[in-house]
N, C-alpha and C positions, 0 to 999 in steps of 0.2 A: 979360308977356314972350312973345314969339313963339317957338314951337318950330320948329326947322328939320328938315325931313324930306328925306333925300337923294333926289333925283329922278334916275332913270336913264331913258335913252331906250330905246325898243323895247318890244314887247309881252311879251318873255320875262322881263322883270324881275318879273312877277307870280309866275312859277314859280321864281324864284330863279336864273335863268340870265341872265347878261349876254350881250351879243353875241358876245364872244370864246369863252365856254364853249359856247354853242350851236353856233358854227361848228366848234369842236373836236370836239364830239360828232357833228356831221353828217359831218365828214370821216372820223372814226373808223368810223362805220357804212358810209360809202361805200367805204372801203378794205377793211373786212371783207367787205362784199358782193361787191366785185370779186375778192377772194381766193377766196371760196366759189364764185363763178361760174367762175373759172380752174381750180380744183380739180375742179369738176364736169365741165368740158369735157375735162380731161386724163383723168379716169377713164372718161368716155364714149368717148373715143378709144381708150383701151387695151382696153376691153371690147367695143366694137362694130365696130371696123374689121377686116375680114376679111383684106385683103391686107397682108402684113407690111411690104412696101416703103412703101405709103401710110401705114400706121400709124407707121412710123419717121419719115417726113417730117412728118406732122401733129404728132407728139410734139415733134419739134425745133422746129417753128413755134410751137406753144403755149408751150413752155418759154422759148425765146429771144426771142420777139417777143410777150411776154405781153399787153401792152396792146392789141395788134391781133390776135394769134394766136387767142386764145380766141373773140372775137366772129366772126372769119373762119371758124373751124371751126364755130361754131354756125350761121351763116347758110348756109355753103356745103355742109356735110356733114350736120349733124344735121337741119336742116329739109329738105334735099334727100332724105334717107332717108325722112322722113315723107311727102313729096309722092309719091315714086316708089312707096311701098308703098300709098298711098291710090289711086293711079292703077291699080295692078294689081288691087286689091281691088274697084274699081268695075266691072270687066269680068268677065262670067261666063266660066268655062273652057269651051272648045268640047267638045261631046260627041263621043265617038268613034263611028263608024258600024260596025256589025257586020252 
């Protein structure tokens, strides 16, 4: 008598994960990663923005336009601060003449 072994498609059957379970875990990690990134940008904005008016605008953008607001803040402000501080650091300060 032949024994029948259930055959599942996909490489994740070896790990005990079918396609649906793997996609569920993938989306769970994707959502958690997005939330951590959003929270990181919100905290960075609250701690590093010096101008209170710009801080308020960026907090509103990050909170209410979360899918676009956090990446916008990251690329426009956070990376912009790094580039400007790097530019200032590359040039030596002029010496005063006495």
